[in-house]
DRENDO-1510 file (C-alpha; in Angstrom, 1 decimal, always signed):
<recs>
REC; n; res; u; v; w
REC; 1; MET; +98.6; +70.7; -78.6 .
REC; 2; THR; +100.9; +72.5; -76.3 .
REC; 3; ARG; +104.1; +74.0; -77.7 .
REC; 4; TRP; +107.1; +75.2; -75.7 .
REC; 5; ARG; +109.7; +77.8; -76.7 .
REC; 6; VAL; +113.1; +76.2; -76.9 .
REC; 7; VAL; +116.5; +77.9; -77.2 .
REC; 8; LEU; +119.3; +75.9; -78.9 .
REC; 9; SER; +123.0; +76.6; -79.2 .
REC; 10; VAL; +124.7; +75.1; -82.3 .
REC; 11; GLY; +128.4; +75.1; -82.9 .
REC; 12; SER; +131.1; +73.5; -85.1 .
REC; 13; ASN; +134.9; +73.6; -85.2 .
REC; 14; LEU; +135.7; +70.8; -87.6 .
REC; 15; GLY; +135.3; +70.5; -91.4 .
REC; 16; ASP; +133.1; +72.9; -93.3 .
REC; 17; ARG; +131.9; +74.7; -90.2 .
REC; 18; GLN; +129.5; +77.0; -92.0 .
REC; 19; GLY; +128.0; +74.3; -94.2 .
REC; 20; ILE; +127.6; +72.0; -91.2 .
REC; 21; LEU; +125.7; +74.6; -89.2 .
REC; 22; ALA; +123.4; +75.3; -92.1 .
REC; 23; ASP; +122.7; +71.6; -92.7 .
REC; 24; ALA; +122.2; +71.1; -89.0 .
REC; 25; VAL; +119.6; +73.8; -88.7 .
REC; 26; ASP; +117.8; +72.1; -91.7 .
REC; 27; ALA; +118.0; +68.8; -89.9 .
REC; 28; VAL; +116.4; +70.4; -86.8 .
REC; 29; ARG; +113.7; +71.8; -89.0 .
REC; 30; ARG; +112.9; +68.3; -90.1 .
REC; 31; ILE; +112.4; +66.9; -86.6 .
REC; 32; ASP; +108.7; +66.1; -86.1 .
REC; 33; GLY; +107.3; +68.3; -83.4 .
REC; 34; VAL; +109.9; +71.1; -83.9 .
REC; 35; ARG; +109.3; +74.4; -85.7 .
REC; 36; VAL; +112.3; +76.7; -86.1 .
REC; 37; GLU; +111.4; +80.3; -85.7 .
REC; 38; LYS; +114.6; +82.3; -85.8 .
REC; 39; VAL; +118.3; +81.7; -86.4 .
REC; 40; SER; +120.9; +84.1; -85.1 .
REC; 41; PRO; +124.0; +85.5; -86.9 .
REC; 42; VAL; +127.0; +83.3; -86.8 .
REC; 43; TYR; +129.8; +84.1; -84.4 .
REC; 44; GLU; +133.4; +82.9; -84.6 .
REC; 45; THR; +134.6; +82.1; -81.1 .
REC; 46; VAL; +137.7; +80.9; -79.3 .
REC; 47; PRO; +137.2; +77.5; -77.7 .
REC; 48; VAL; +136.5; +77.4; -73.9 .
REC; 49; GLY; +138.3; +74.7; -72.1 .
REC; 50; GLY; +139.5; +71.4; -73.5 .
REC; 51; PRO; +142.6; +70.7; -75.6 .
REC; 52; PRO; +144.1; +73.0; -78.3 .
REC; 53; GLN; +141.7; +73.0; -81.2 .
REC; 54; PRO; +140.3; +75.2; -84.0 .
REC; 55; ASP; +138.0; +78.2; -83.4 .
REC; 56; PHE; +134.2; +77.5; -83.4 .
REC; 57; LEU; +131.4; +78.9; -85.4 .
REC; 58; ASN; +128.4; +79.4; -83.1 .
REC; 59; ALA; +124.8; +80.4; -83.5 .
REC; 60; VAL; +121.5; +80.3; -81.6 .
REC; 61; VAL; +118.2; +78.8; -82.8 .
REC; 62; LEU; +114.8; +79.8; -81.4 .
REC; 63; ALA; +112.1; +77.1; -82.0 .
REC; 64; GLN; +108.8; +75.8; -80.8 .
REC; 65; THR; +108.4; +72.2; -79.8 .
REC; 66; THR; +105.7; +69.8; -78.8 .
REC; 67; LEU; +108.3; +67.2; -77.6 .
REC; 68; ALA; +109.1; +66.6; -74.0 .
REC; 69; SER; +112.7; +67.8; -73.2 .
REC; 70; PRO; +114.3; +64.3; -72.9 .
REC; 71; VAL; +112.7; +63.3; -76.2 .
REC; 72; LEU; +113.9; +66.5; -77.9 .
REC; 73; LEU; +117.4; +65.8; -76.5 .
REC; 74; ASP; +117.4; +62.3; -78.1 .
REC; 75; ARG; +116.3; +63.8; -81.4 .
REC; 76; LEU; +119.1; +66.4; -81.3 .
REC; 77; HIS; +121.7; +63.7; -80.4 .
REC; 78; GLU; +120.5; +61.9; -83.6 .
REC; 79; VAL; +121.1; +65.0; -85.6 .
REC; 80; GLU; +124.6; +65.3; -84.1 .
REC; 81; ALA; +125.3; +61.6; -85.0 .
REC; 82; GLU; +124.3; +62.4; -88.6 .
REC; 83; PHE; +127.4; +64.7; -88.7 .
REC; 84; ASP; +129.7; +62.1; -87.1 .
REC; 85; ARG; +129.8; +63.8; -83.7 .
REC; 86; VAL; +131.8; +61.7; -81.2 .
REC; 87; ARG; +132.2; +62.2; -77.5 .
REC; 88; VAL; +135.7; +61.1; -76.6 .
REC; 89; VAL; +137.4; +64.2; -75.0 .
REC; 90; ARG; +135.3; +66.5; -72.8 .
REC; 91; TRP; +135.1; +69.9; -74.5 .
REC; 92; GLY; +137.1; +68.6; -77.4 .
REC; 93; PRO; +136.8; +69.5; -81.1 .
REC; 94; ARG; +133.5; +68.4; -82.7 .
REC; 95; THR; +131.8; +68.5; -86.1 .
REC; 96; LEU; +128.6; +69.5; -84.4 .
REC; 97; ASP; +127.4; +70.4; -81.0 .
REC; 98; ILE; +123.8; +71.2; -80.2 .
REC; 99; ASP; +122.9; +72.3; -76.6 .
REC; 100; ILE; +119.5; +72.9; -75.2 .
REC; 101; ILE; +119.8; +76.2; -73.3 .
REC; 102; THR; +116.2; +76.5; -72.0 .
REC; 103; VAL; +112.8; +75.1; -72.6 .
REC; 104; ALA; +109.9; +77.4; -71.6 .
REC; 105; GLY; +111.5; +78.2; -68.3 .
REC; 106; GLU; +111.7; +74.5; -67.3 .
REC; 107; HIS; +114.0; +73.6; -64.4 .
REC; 108; SER; +115.7; +70.2; -64.2 .
REC; 109; ASP; +118.6; +68.9; -62.1 .
REC; 110; ASP; +118.9; +65.7; -64.2 .
REC; 111; PRO; +122.6; +65.2; -64.9 .
REC; 112; GLY; +121.6; +64.1; -68.4 .
REC; 113; LEU; +119.8; +67.3; -69.2 .
REC; 114; THR; +120.2; +70.2; -66.7 .
REC; 115; LEU; +117.8; +73.1; -67.5 .
REC; 116; PRO; +118.5; +75.8; -68.0 .
REC; 117; HIS; +121.9; +75.0; -69.3 .
REC; 118; PRO; +124.2; +75.4; -66.3 .
REC; 119; ARG; +126.9; +77.4; -68.1 .
REC; 120; ALA; +124.8; +79.4; -70.5 .
REC; 121; HIS; +125.0; +82.5; -68.3 .
REC; 122; GLU; +128.8; +82.7; -68.6 .
REC; 123; ARG; +129.2; +81.9; -72.3 .
REC; 124; ALA; +129.5; +84.9; -74.7 .
REC; 125; PHE; +128.9; +82.6; -77.6 .
REC; 126; VAL; +125.5; +81.8; -76.3 .
REC; 127; LEU; +124.5; +85.2; -74.9 .
REC; 128; ALA; +125.6; +87.4; -77.9 .
REC; 129; PRO; +123.7; +85.5; -80.7 .
REC; 130; TRP; +120.7; +84.9; -78.4 .
REC; 131; HIS; +120.4; +88.6; -77.7 .
REC; 132; ASP; +120.6; +89.3; -81.5 .
REC; 133; VAL; +117.4; +87.3; -82.1 .
REC; 134; ASP; +115.6; +88.1; -78.9 .
REC; 135; PRO; +116.8; +91.3; -77.2 .
REC; 136; ASP; +114.3; +90.9; -74.4 .
REC; 137; ALA; +115.2; +87.3; -73.6 .
REC; 138; VAL; +115.6; +86.2; -70.0 .
REC; 139; LEU; +117.6; +83.2; -68.8 .
REC; 140; PRO; +115.5; +81.6; -66.0 .
REC; 141; GLY; +117.3; +81.9; -62.7 .
REC; 142; TYR; +119.9; +84.3; -64.0 .
REC; 143; GLY; +118.1; +87.3; -65.5 .
REC; 144; PRO; +118.0; +89.3; -68.7 .
REC; 145; VAL; +120.3; +88.1; -71.4 .
REC; 146; ALA; +121.3; +91.7; -72.2 .
REC; 147; GLU; +122.6; +92.2; -68.7 .
REC; 148; LEU; +124.3; +88.8; -68.5 .
REC; 149; LYS; +126.1; +89.5; -71.8 .
REC; 150; LEU; +127.6; +92.8; -70.4 .
REC; 151; GLU; +128.5; +91.0; -67.1 .
REC; 152; VAL; +130.5; +88.4; -69.1 .
REC; 153; ALA; +132.4; +91.3; -70.8 .
REC; 154; ARG; +133.2; +92.9; -67.4 .
REC; 155; ARG; +134.4; +89.6; -65.9 .
REC; 156; ARG; +136.8; +89.1; -68.8 .
REC; 157; ALA; +138.5; +92.4; -67.7 .
REC; 158; LEU; +139.1; +93.4; -71.3 .
REC; 159; PRO; +141.6; +96.3; -71.9 .
REC; 160; PRO; +140.3; +100.0; -71.8 .
REC; 161; GLY; +138.7; +100.9; -75.1 .
REC; 162; THR; +137.4; +97.4; -75.8 .
REC; 163; ARG; +133.8; +97.5; -76.9 .
REC; 164; THR; +131.7; +95.7; -74.3 .
REC; 165; THR; +128.3; +97.0; -75.4 .
REC; 166; PHE; +126.6; +95.6; -78.4 .
REC; 167; PRO; +126.0; +98.4; -80.9 .
REC; 168; ARG; +123.9; +97.9; -83.9 .
REC; 169; ARG; +126.2; +97.5; -86.9 .
REC; 170; PRO; +125.5; +99.2; -90.2 .
REC; 171; ALA; +124.7; +96.9; -93.1 .
REC; 172; GLY; +127.9; +95.5; -94.6 .
REC; 173; VAL; +130.1; +96.4; -91.7 .
REC; 174; SER; +131.6; +93.7; -89.6 .
REC; 175; GLY; +132.8; +94.1; -86.0 .
REC; 176; GLY; +133.3; +92.4; -82.7 .
REC; 177; GLU; +130.9; +92.2; -79.8 .
REC; 178; PHE; +133.5; +91.0; -77.3 .
REC; 179; SER; +136.4; +92.3; -79.4 .
REC; 180; GLN; +139.9; +91.6; -78.2 .
REC; 181; PRO; +141.8; +94.6; -79.5 .
REC; 182; ALA; +141.5; +97.9; -77.6 .
REC; 183; ALA; +140.9; +99.7; -80.9 .
REC; 184; PRO; +140.1; +98.6; -84.4 .
REC; 185; PRO; +143.0; +98.5; -86.9 .
REC; 186; LYS; +143.5; +101.9; -88.7 .
REC; 187; ASP; +143.3; +100.2; -92.2 .
REC; 188; GLY; +139.8; +98.9; -91.4 .
REC; 189; SER; +140.8; +95.3; -91.5 .
REC; 190; SER; +139.3; +92.7; -89.1 .
REC; 191; PRO; +140.7; +92.6; -85.5 .
REC; 192; SER; +143.5; +90.1; -84.9 .
REC; 193; THR; +142.5; +86.8; -83.4 .
REC; 194; GLY; +146.1; +85.8; -82.4 .
REC; 195; SER; +145.6; +86.6; -78.7 .
REC; 196; ARG; +143.9; +84.0; -76.6 .
REC; 197; ALA; +143.9; +86.1; -73.4 .
REC; 198; ALA; +140.1; +86.3; -73.3 .
REC; 199; VAL; +137.2; +84.7; -75.0 .
REC; 200; VAL; +136.6; +86.5; -78.3 .
REC; 201; CYS; +133.1; +86.5; -79.7 .
REC; 202; SER; +133.0; +88.3; -83.0 .
REC; 203; PRO; +130.7; +88.0; -86.0 .
REC; 204; ALA; +132.0; +85.8; -88.8 .
REC; 205; GLY; +132.1; +88.5; -91.4 .
REC; 206; ALA; +130.1; +88.0; -94.6 .
REC; 207; ARG; +129.1; +84.5; -93.4 .
REC; 208; GLN; +127.0; +86.2; -90.7 .
REC; 209; ARG; +124.6; +87.7; -93.3 .
REC; 210; ALA; +124.4; +84.5; -95.3 .
REC; 211; PHE; +123.5; +82.5; -92.2 .
REC; 212; MET; +120.9; +84.9; -90.9 .
REC; 213; THR; +118.4; +83.9; -93.6 .
REC; 214; MET; +119.5; +80.2; -93.5 .
REC; 215; PRO; +117.9; +79.0; -96.8 .
REC; 216; PRO; +117.5; +75.2; -97.1 .
REC; 217; ARG; +120.6; +73.7; -98.7 .
REC; 218; SER; +120.1; +71.6; -101.8 .
</recs>
């Protein structure tokens, strides 16, 4: 039976965001014909577009599937529905959002499922966690994820001194990938998230390490 590599982006900005993401990944694991391989660290991100709303927690899931892409999309919409996802306002707040980023290099212009995802190449909250779990990943039609991630940082025109590379962090040390401040606070505290001048994509502290292993929730 043929299996295809699929890349999923999961996000939540309502309710128990961390718990919802953990439960959602478990729900994806239970889909017949889907095998989850890797789950990225969690990133806390400023919403892109839409009305004023809370910050998101985002992650990327790598999986194998035997399902055709439209069928997989239907199953993922069913998972979203389990978490009371509603589609009222475009880019509005949501309990759970699951996007298919790419399926084994498949190309589709179907408005219901465009592949690869038409905005993945410009979204730090997709590129950063994807790079964490697959440093050699390539987004079909756009190029290496590592290069796209750096290009997003450049386009954001962040202030001098802002880290736009993605250094390996020592265990137990949190830090921003697309960090807003030009320099970290001298007291060692987390960077401020008060400014919305640019998309901030920073690991969600201790929750990052908890989510990386993603044990099934009881």
